[in-house]
C-alpha positions as CSV (number, residue, x, y, z in Angstrom):
1,M,0.1,0.0,0.0
2,T,1.0,3.7,-0.7
3,S,0.2,6.8,0.8
4,V,0.6,10.5,0.1
5,I,2.1,12.7,2.8
6,W,0.7,16.2,2.0
7,F,3.1,18.6,3.7
8,R,1.7,22.1,4.5
9,R,2.8,24.0,7.8
10,D,4.8,21.1,8.8
11,L,8.0,21.2,6.8
12,R,10.1,18.7,9.0
13,T,10.5,15.0,9.7
14,R,11.0,14.9,13.3
15,D,8.2,14.8,15.7
16,H,5.7,14.5,12.7
17,P,2.7,12.4,13.6
18,A,1.5,11.9,10.0
19,L,4.5,9.9,9.3
20,L,3.5,7.4,12.0
21,S,0.0,7.1,10.5
22,A,1.1,6.7,6.8
23,D,1.9,3.5,4.9
24,R,5.5,2.6,4.8
25,D,5.8,3.6,1.2
26,A,4.8,7.2,0.7
27,L,5.1,10.1,-1.6
28,A,5.9,13.5,-0.3
29,L,3.8,16.4,-1.8
30,F,3.8,20.1,-1.3
31,V,1.3,22.1,-3.3
32,L,1.8,25.8,-3.9
33,D,-1.7,27.2,-3.5
34,D,-2.2,30.5,-5.4
35,R,-4.8,31.4,-2.6
36,L,-1.8,31.4,-0.1
37,I,0.8,32.5,-2.4
38,K,-0.8,35.7,-3.8
39,P,-1.1,37.7,-0.4
40,S,2.6,36.7,0.7
41,G,5.3,39.0,0.4
42,A,8.7,38.2,-0.9
43,P,10.3,37.4,2.5
44,R,7.7,34.9,3.5
45,L,7.9,33.1,-0.1
46,A,11.6,33.1,0.0
47,F,11.9,31.7,3.4
48,M,9.0,29.0,2.6
49,Y,11.1,28.1,-0.8
50,R,14.2,27.8,1.2
51,C,12.5,25.4,3.8
52,L,11.2,23.2,0.9
53,R,14.6,23.0,-0.3
54,A,15.9,21.9,3.1
55,L,13.2,19.3,3.2
56,N,13.7,18.2,-0.2
57,E,17.2,17.4,0.6
58,Q,16.1,15.5,3.8
59,L,14.1,13.4,1.6
60,N,16.7,12.9,-1.0
61,D,15.0,14.9,-3.7
62,R,11.9,13.0,-3.4
63,L,9.6,16.0,-2.5
64,L,7.2,16.6,-5.0
65,V,6.3,20.5,-5.4
66,V,3.5,21.4,-7.6
67,S,1.6,24.8,-8.2
68,G,-2.2,25.0,-8.6
69,D,-5.5,24.2,-6.7
70,P,-5.0,21.5,-4.2
71,V,-8.6,20.3,-4.6
72,E,-7.7,19.2,-8.1
73,L,-3.9,18.3,-7.6
74,V,-4.1,16.3,-4.5
75,P,-6.9,13.8,-5.6
76,S,-5.2,13.6,-9.2
77,I,-1.7,12.7,-7.8
78,A,-3.2,10.2,-5.3
79,K,-5.0,8.3,-7.8
80,Q,-1.9,8.5,-10.3
81,I,0.1,6.6,-7.8
82,N,-2.9,4.4,-6.6
83,A,-2.6,5.7,-3.2
84,S,-5.0,4.4,-0.4
85,S,-4.8,7.3,1.8
86,V,-3.6,11.0,2.0
87,H,-2.1,12.0,5.5
88,V,-1.9,15.6,6.6
89,T,-1.2,17.7,9.8
90,A,-4.7,19.3,10.6
91,D,-5.2,22.9,9.1
92,T,-7.3,24.8,11.8
93,A,-7.4,28.0,9.9
94,P,-10.7,29.1,8.2
95,Y,-9.4,28.7,4.4
96,G,-7.6,25.6,5.3
97,R,-10.4,23.9,7.0
98,K,-12.7,24.7,4.0
99,R,-10.0,23.4,1.4
100,D,-9.5,20.1,3.4
101,E,-13.1,19.3,3.3
102,K,-13.2,19.9,-0.4
103,V,-10.1,17.6,-0.8
104,E,-11.5,14.9,1.4
105,E,-14.9,14.9,-0.7
106,A,-12.9,14.9,-4.0
107,L,-10.7,11.9,-3.0
108,G,-13.6,9.8,-2.8
109,D,-12.6,6.1,-1.7
110,I,-9.2,7.3,-0.8
111,D,-8.9,8.1,2.9
112,F,-7.9,11.5,4.2
113,V,-6.2,11.2,7.6
114,R,-5.7,14.2,9.8
115,S,-2.8,13.5,12.5
116,G,-1.9,16.3,15.0
117,S,-1.9,19.9,14.2
118,P,0.7,22.8,14.2
119,Y,-0.2,23.3,17.9
120,A,0.6,21.6,21.1
121,V,-3.1,21.3,21.9
122,T,-5.2,21.3,18.8
123,P,-7.7,24.3,18.7
124,G,-11.0,23.5,20.1
125,R,-9.8,20.8,22.7
126,V,-9.5,23.2,25.5
127,T,-13.1,24.5,26.6
128,K,-14.7,25.6,30.0
129,P,-16.5,22.8,31.9
130,D,-19.7,23.7,30.2
131,G,-18.2,23.1,26.8
132,T,-17.9,26.8,25.7
133,P,-14.7,28.3,24.6
134,Y,-12.4,30.4,26.6
135,K,-12.4,34.2,25.8
136,V,-9.7,35.4,28.1
137,F,-6.1,34.1,28.0
138,T,-5.4,33.7,31.7
139,P,-8.1,30.9,32.3
140,F,-7.3,29.3,28.8
141,S,-3.6,29.3,29.6
142,K,-4.3,27.5,32.9
143,A,-6.7,25.0,31.4
144,W,-4.3,24.5,28.4
145,A,-1.3,23.7,30.9
146,D,-3.7,21.3,32.9
147,H,-4.7,19.6,29.5
148,G,-1.2,18.9,28.6
149,W,0.3,17.6,25.5
150,R,2.0,14.4,24.1
151,K,5.5,13.9,24.0
152,P,7.2,14.5,20.5
153,A,6.4,11.7,18.2
154,D,9.4,9.6,17.6
155,T,10.0,10.1,13.8
156,D,12.6,11.1,11.3
157,A,13.2,11.0,7.7
158,S,13.7,7.1,7.6
159,S,10.2,6.6,9.2
160,V,9.1,6.3,5.6
161,D,10.5,4.9,2.4
162,W,9.8,7.8,0.1
163,I,8.9,6.9,-3.5
164,D,10.0,8.8,-6.5
165,P,7.7,11.6,-7.8
166,P,5.6,10.7,-10.7
167,R,6.1,14.2,-12.4
168,E,8.7,16.8,-12.5
169,S,8.9,19.0,-9.1
170,R,9.9,22.4,-9.1
171,I,10.8,25.0,-6.2
172,P,10.4,28.6,-7.7
173,Q,13.4,30.6,-7.4
174,D,13.7,33.0,-4.4
175,P,12.3,36.6,-5.0
176,K,14.5,39.3,-3.9
177,T,14.7,39.7,-0.2
178,P,16.4,41.2,2.8
179,E,18.8,38.8,4.5
180,L,16.9,36.1,6.3
181,P,17.8,33.4,8.7
182,D,18.7,30.1,7.8
183,A,15.8,28.0,6.9
184,G,14.6,24.4,7.5
185,E,14.3,21.8,10.2
186,E,18.2,21.7,11.0
187,A,18.3,25.5,11.3
188,A,15.3,25.4,13.5
189,R,16.9,22.9,15.8
190,K,20.2,25.0,15.9
191,A,18.2,28.2,16.8
192,W,16.3,26.5,19.6
193,E,19.6,25.0,21.0
194,T,21.3,28.4,20.8
195,F,18.3,30.3,22.4
196,K,18.1,27.7,25.1
197,T,21.7,27.8,26.0
198,E,22.4,31.4,25.6
199,R,19.2,33.4,26.3
200,L,16.4,31.5,27.7
201,D,17.4,32.1,31.4
202,D,17.2,36.0,30.7
203,Y,14.2,35.8,28.5
204,A,11.7,37.3,31.0
205,E,14.1,40.3,31.6
206,H,15.2,40.8,28.2
207,R,12.3,40.1,26.0
208,D,10.9,43.6,25.9
209,R,14.1,45.1,24.8
210,P,14.6,45.5,21.0
211,D,18.0,46.8,21.5
212,K,19.1,43.5,23.0
213,P,19.2,39.8,21.5
214,G,16.6,38.5,23.9
215,T,14.0,36.9,21.8
216,S,14.2,33.4,20.2
217,W,13.2,34.1,16.6
218,M,11.3,30.8,16.7
219,S,8.3,32.3,15.4
220,L,9.7,31.9,11.9
221,Y,10.4,28.2,12.3
222,L,7.0,27.5,14.2
223,R,5.2,29.3,11.3
224,W,6.5,26.8,8.7
225,G,6.4,23.9,10.9
226,C,10.3,23.4,11.0
227,V,9.8,22.5,14.6
228,H,6.7,21.6,16.5
229,P,5.9,23.6,19.6
230,R,5.6,20.3,21.8
231,T,9.2,19.8,20.8
232,L,9.9,23.1,22.5
233,L,7.6,22.5,25.5
234,N,9.4,19.3,26.2
235,D,12.3,21.1,27.0
236,L,10.5,24.0,29.1
237,K,9.1,24.1,32.7
238,P,6.5,26.9,33.6
239,S,8.1,30.0,32.5
240,T,7.7,33.5,30.6
241,Y,8.6,31.8,27.3
242,R,6.1,29.0,27.8
243,T,3.4,31.6,28.3
244,E,4.3,33.2,25.1
245,L,3.7,29.8,23.5
246,A,0.5,29.6,25.4
247,W,-0.7,33.0,23.6
248,R,0.0,31.4,20.3
249,E,-2.2,28.6,21.1
250,F,-4.8,30.8,22.5
251,Y,-5.2,32.8,19.4
252,A,-5.4,29.7,17.3
253,D,-8.1,28.6,19.5
254,V,-10.1,31.9,19.4
255,L,-9.8,31.7,15.5
256,W,-11.2,28.0,15.5
257,H,-14.3,29.2,17.3
258,R,-14.6,32.6,15.6
259,P,-13.2,32.2,12.1
260,D,-14.9,35.6,11.1
261,S,-12.3,37.2,13.5
262,A,-9.6,36.9,10.9
263,R,-11.4,39.8,9.0
264,K,-13.8,41.5,11.4
265,N,-13.9,42.8,14.9
266,L,-14.2,39.9,17.5
267,D,-16.0,42.5,19.7
268,R,-18.7,43.7,17.3
269,R,-19.4,46.8,19.2
270,F,-16.2,48.0,17.5
271,D,-18.0,48.0,14.1
272,K,-19.5,51.3,15.2
273,I,-16.4,53.1,16.2
274,E,-15.5,56.2,14.2
275,L,-12.3,55.4,11.8
276,D,-10.4,57.7,9.5
277,E,-9.2,56.3,6.1
278,D,-6.2,58.5,5.5
279,Q,-4.1,56.8,2.8
280,D,-1.3,59.3,3.2
281,A,-1.0,58.8,6.8
282,F,-1.0,55.0,6.2
283,D,1.9,55.2,3.6
284,L,4.0,57.4,6.0
285,W,3.4,54.8,8.8
286,C,4.4,51.7,6.2
287,Q,7.6,53.6,5.3
288,G,8.6,54.5,8.8
289,K,8.5,58.0,8.3
290,T,6.0,59.2,11.2
291,G,8.5,61.3,13.0
292,F,8.5,59.0,16.2
293,P,11.6,57.2,16.2
294,I,10.8,54.0,17.8
295,V,7.8,53.7,15.5
296,D,9.9,54.3,12.5
297,A,12.7,51.9,13.5
298,G,10.2,49.3,13.8
299,M,8.7,49.7,10.5
300,R,12.0,50.0,8.9
301,Q,13.2,46.6,10.6
302,L,10.1,45.1,9.1
303,L,11.0,46.2,5.7
304,E,14.7,45.5,6.2
305,L,14.5,42.0,7.8
306,G,10.9,40.7,7.2
307,W,10.6,40.7,11.1
308,M,9.7,43.1,14.0
309,H,10.6,42.7,17.5
310,N,7.5,41.9,19.5
311,R,7.4,44.9,21.9
312,V,7.9,47.2,18.9
313,R,4.8,45.5,17.0
314,M,2.6,46.4,19.8
315,I,4.0,50.2,19.9
316,V,3.5,50.4,15.9
317,A,0.1,48.7,16.1
318,S,-1.3,51.2,18.9
319,F,0.1,54.1,17.0
320,L,-1.7,53.1,13.8
321,V,-5.0,52.5,15.4
322,K,-5.0,55.1,18.4
323,D,-2.8,57.8,17.0
324,L,-3.7,57.6,13.4
325,H,-7.2,56.3,13.9
326,L,-6.8,53.9,11.1
327,P,-8.4,50.4,10.7
328,W,-6.6,47.6,12.3
329,W,-7.0,45.3,9.1
330,W,-4.9,47.8,7.3
331,G,-1.9,47.4,9.6
332,A,-2.8,43.5,9.8
333,R,-2.5,43.1,6.1
334,H,0.7,45.1,5.8
335,F,2.2,43.1,8.3
336,M,1.0,39.7,6.7
337,R,2.6,40.7,3.5
338,H,6.0,41.5,5.0
339,L,6.5,39.3,7.8
340,V,8.5,36.1,7.5
341,D,6.7,34.8,10.5
342,G,3.1,35.9,9.4
343,D,0.6,33.7,11.1
344,L,-3.2,34.4,10.6
345,A,-4.2,33.6,13.9
346,S,-1.6,35.4,15.9
347,N,-1.2,38.4,13.5
348,Q,-4.8,39.2,13.4
349,H,-5.6,38.8,17.1
350,N,-2.7,40.7,18.2
351,W,-3.8,43.5,16.0
352,Q,-7.3,43.3,17.6
353,W,-5.6,43.3,21.0
354,A,-3.8,46.6,20.0
355,A,-7.1,48.0,18.5
356,G,-9.1,47.0,21.7
357,S,-11.7,44.9,19.5
358,G,-10.3,41.5,20.6
359,T,-9.9,39.3,23.7
360,D,-8.5,41.9,26.2
361,A,-11.0,42.5,29.1
362,A,-10.4,46.4,29.4
363,P,-8.6,47.7,26.3
364,Y,-9.9,51.0,25.3
365,F,-7.9,53.0,27.8
366,R,-4.4,51.6,26.8
367,V,-2.9,54.1,24.5
368,F,0.9,53.7,24.0
369,N,2.9,56.7,24.2
370,P,5.6,56.0,21.5
371,T,8.2,58.4,23.0
372,T,8.0,57.1,26.4
373,Q,7.8,53.4,25.2
374,G,11.0,54.2,23.1
375,E,12.8,55.8,26.1
376,K,11.7,52.7,28.4
377,F,12.6,49.8,26.1
378,D,15.4,51.4,24.1
379,P,16.8,53.3,26.8
380,N,20.1,53.9,25.0
381,G,18.8,54.6,21.5
382,D,20.7,51.8,20.1
383,Y,17.9,50.0,18.3
384,V,16.5,53.4,16.8
385,R,19.9,54.3,15.6
386,R,20.4,50.9,13.9
387,F,17.3,51.2,11.7
388,V,17.0,55.1,11.3
389,P,20.4,56.3,10.1
390,E,19.4,59.8,9.9
391,L,19.5,59.9,13.9
392,R,22.7,58.0,14.3
393,G,24.5,61.2,15.1
394,I,22.3,61.6,18.1
395,T,23.9,60.0,21.6
396,G,21.8,58.3,24.2
397,K,18.0,58.6,24.8
398,R,17.9,62.0,23.2
399,V,17.5,60.2,20.0
400,H,13.7,59.5,21.0
401,K,13.1,63.4,21.0
402,P,14.7,64.4,17.6
403,W,12.4,67.3,17.6
404,E,14.2,69.1,20.3
405,I,17.4,69.2,18.1
406,D,17.7,71.7,15.2
407,G,18.9,70.8,11.7
408,L,18.1,67.2,11.4
409,D,17.1,65.8,8.0
410,Y,14.2,63.7,9.8
411,P,10.5,64.3,9.8
412,R,8.6,66.2,12.5
413,P,6.1,64.2,14.3
414,M,3.2,63.8,12.0
415,V,0.7,64.0,15.0
416,D,0.3,65.5,18.4
417,H,0.3,62.2,20.3
418,A,-1.5,63.9,23.6
419,H,-4.3,65.2,21.4
420,E,-4.6,61.8,19.4
421,R,-4.9,60.2,22.7
422,E,-7.9,62.2,23.7
423,V,-9.5,61.7,20.5
424,A,-9.0,57.7,20.6
425,L,-10.6,57.8,24.1
426,A,-13.4,59.7,23.3
427,R,-14.1,57.5,20.2
428,Y,-13.6,54.3,22.6
429,N,-16.0,55.7,25.2
430,S,-18.7,56.2,22.6
431,I,-19.0,52.8,22.1
432,K,-17.8,50.9,25.2
433,N,-21.3,50.4,26.7
């Protein structure tokens, strides 16, 4: 008997449950789906292609990569090799769920087998005692930890006898991108070992400092499934880092129960909030030309590296929705285009957290002051100077108030933060009841 193992967000061979459920002889398949390719920017595509090349190397050049509609291609290829089953890691996102239902129907008598998910606990599994979903993170995280997760699956590339592809395989050339981290499973393992050894103990202290190498960068590898989260959790005790993984699981669970929240306000009261639609202001934000150094540094880091420090993501998001009063989904779409680690559940719901329309219990009064945030989390100005070359001649924390220095080739602040804060609070207060 022969199976198809259809890789998606699981570009690895270790700790891969689908490799246990498939027949010994299996075809490795990846489909470049236009519905997912078109919204992706160059950094995410390049990193994905590199992950595919790394996986193909692990499989001795036996990964079949094809382009088109999975609903047509997967059944066609399965029938071509007389496969008895198609094995996948369950996709829990809105489009993926619908697509998989159509593929399963098109397969007819060929079994469609879902094994595991990209999460330690599959979304939808953790519920309140009455069976309803959690809407607040803290009780969810406790129930999630109490639920627990399985140990990593004992698999590797030799767990399956990979058959030769029945047609030509083609991984596209990388688009032009900024410099990206190494891709693939081995790179993910090395990054995790380095973080565990060198930075995990200081993570709680340094994680909010964009001027320090305090984060793990594992979000890139989790996004593409180069490593499974339970592999990381297997090395962790309860800690700040484990809580960050729980946030990722929580947002996936929210999206599972409310797939509409990928595009619409989770809290529908926010449908009535007054928003501006200033394209020129949005363009300045995208380019990192707002006149607020920490905001501009973050937006330029995104364009330069395809990634942004998490604390700065919150700062730039707050600025977009509460200083510029622009729709959160404008920012979310820009992030998803440029972030290598762009994940629908985490991205959309972090944006909704910033906008106040998401899962936070009392969000409307939180308006980040970009200047004080910069002074607090980049106290010496090193992060700003790295990404805003116009300000490299300014020493220390003065870099966060460049408007106090004459003769700089740097834009003045595009808004008065104190005034826009009052505008934001007035608009929030108008709908909170």
